[in-house]
N, C-alpha and C positions, 0 to 999 in steps of 0.2 A: 418724679422728674427732676433733673439735674437743674442747679440754679444758672438763671440766664447768664452768657457771657459778657465781658467788657462790651466797650461801645464798638460798632461797626461803620464801616466807610461805605457807600453807596453811592457810584459813578455813573450818570445817564450818559451814553454815547452811540454815535454811530460809526459804522466804518467810512475812513474818510475817500469816497468814491466820487468821481465827478458825476454832477447831475443829482446827485442824493444829499448833498449837503450844502448848508448857507446859499440858498436859493436867490435869496434876496441881494447877497454879495456877488453870487453869479452872474447876475442881472448886469452889472456893472464892470464885472472883472472877467468874467468868462469863468466856466465850470472848473477847468484845471487848476486854474489860479485860486477860487473859492475852496477846493479840495485839498489845496497844499497849505493853506492859511488854517483851514481847518485841522488838518494833520499835525501843525506845529500846537494849536490851541490843545488838542487832545492829548499830546507829548507833554506839554506843560501839564495838565490836568493827572496825569498820571505818576508824575513823579513828586506831587505835592505831599502826599501822605507820609509825613515823617516814622522812620521804623521803630514799631514798638509802640505808637501811638493808638492804631486801634487793631482790636484783637482779630476781626476779620476785614477781608477788603472784596466788595463784590463789583461787578461791572455789568450792568443791565443794558444789552444793547437793543436797538430798537427793533429790529426785526429778525426773524429765524436765520435767515439766508446770511444774516452777520455774525453768528454765533462761531463756526468754526474760524474765521478771521481772528474772532478776538482770544478765543482759546489758544490757538498755536502762539499768538503774539505775546501771551501772559501766562504761558504754560510753566514757566519758573520763576512768576513773581510772587506767588501763592495768592491770586486773585480767582474768585468764584464768580463763573460769567453765567448769565441767566437772560432770559428773554423778556423785553418788557411786556404785560398783558393789559389791555383794555384800550378802550377808544381814544378820548382825549387824555392830554397830559396830566390832568387831574386823576385820572382813572389809575393811568398807569404809576404814579408817585404812590399813590393811596395802597395798591397791589405791590409794590416793592416795600413800602415799610411796615407794610402787615407781615410779609413773608421773613423778612429779615428780624424783625421785632421778636417773632416767634423764638429768635435764639439768643439775640443781643438785649442787653440790658436797656441800650438806646441807640440809635444809628443818625449818620448825618448824611443827605442825599447830596450832591452836589451836579452840575451841569458841566461840561467839557469843552464850553467855548468863552472862557474868560481869561482875558489879555492878562490881568493883573491880579488874579486871585496869588496869595502867598501860603505858605507852609504855616506861618504866623495864624492868620485866618483858621485852619483846621485845629490848630492846636489849641485856639480859645474857644471852638466850638467844644471841641472833645472835654475841656476843663469846666466849662459851664455846665454843660449835661451831666458829667461826674460829679459834680459838686451837688448838684439839685434837679433832679429828674422832673421836677414839676416847671423846669424852664422851657422855653421854645428858642431855639436859634435860629435868626433869619439873617441871610447876607444878601442886602439890597445891590442891585444894577441900578445904573443911570437912569435908565430908560421907565421905570416903574415898575420891573419885576423882581424877581430875585435869583439868585445863582445858586443860593446853599439851604437845606432847610434842616434843621436837628429836632428830633421829638425822641422820647422816651415811651410816649402813647400814641396811638394814632386813632382817631376818626374819619369817617367818610366825607363827613360837613368842613372838614377842614378845605377839600380840594373841590367843592361841588358849587355850580352857579356862577362861576369864575370866568372871567372874559379872558382867556388865556392869550397872549401876545398883546393885550393893552397896556394903556400906563397906571391902570388900577388894579394891578395883581399883587402888589406888595402891600397896598393898605387893606384890600380885599381879605387878604389872608391873615394878615395880622389881627384886622377884628374878628374874623373866626376861630383864632387861636386864643383870644382873649376872652372871647365867650365860652370856650372850651374850659376855661378857668388855669390856664398856663401864662406863665411871666414870658414876656417875649424880651429876649435879649437880641440888640442889632449888633451886627460886624460892620466895618468900615464898608462903605459903598466901592463897588467895583464895576467892572465896564465889559458888556460882552461884545464880541464883533459880529454885528448884521449886516452893516452897511459899510460902503467903502471909507465914508468918515472915520469909521471906529479904528482903521489900521494904524492912527497914529496912537492906540494904546498898545500896540504891540511890541515888544522887546524890540529892541535895535537889531539890525540884521535878520529881521524875521522873513524879509523877502520883499522884492520889490512888485511891482504893478504890471499886471499886462491884460490887455482884452482879448477877445475873442479872436479878433482878426490876428494877434500875435500866436495864438494857439495853434493855428492852422498852417506856420511855416515851422 
């Protein structure tokens, strides 16, 4: 068996289709504008990884009918496209980590809806795990969840019996990681974009606000 490769990056993403992304945001701004905002966030996420930092990059799309969209979009950027497997978010993350860690020494999984994540965040996560694979790296978000998780070993227990979408996700996950014998390192807190108030964290010029009524004209 060949030695595991260096670190891998995993991005969880959806195709930016109206009505299928950012439903809470769409309730206020309309489905078209919500999809436009998510497309901006997705573009940001896909350009964060610095060249040469990760030996492999994987995009796990949310549904099988999105695979062709991402395969075409990323065909020339050396991304490997796969489909998330499992019911809840925890199961899907576990399955992605398990698949990628079969080939990589460690993996960093991130979401695609963070307004203020940075390349420095990814460099820091990579450096922590490269230095000591007994670490786990977690990137908190302001609502009590997390946008990034880095691991060199994965257990299903890290992702079970967690109330996904609640304000307890970060604390519950950190407890499980520590019980698994990992040293948890935190990155700086960032902000996801779920409701209209979160638009304040978008980069300047990322788009104005429209309503469903506006979309019909």
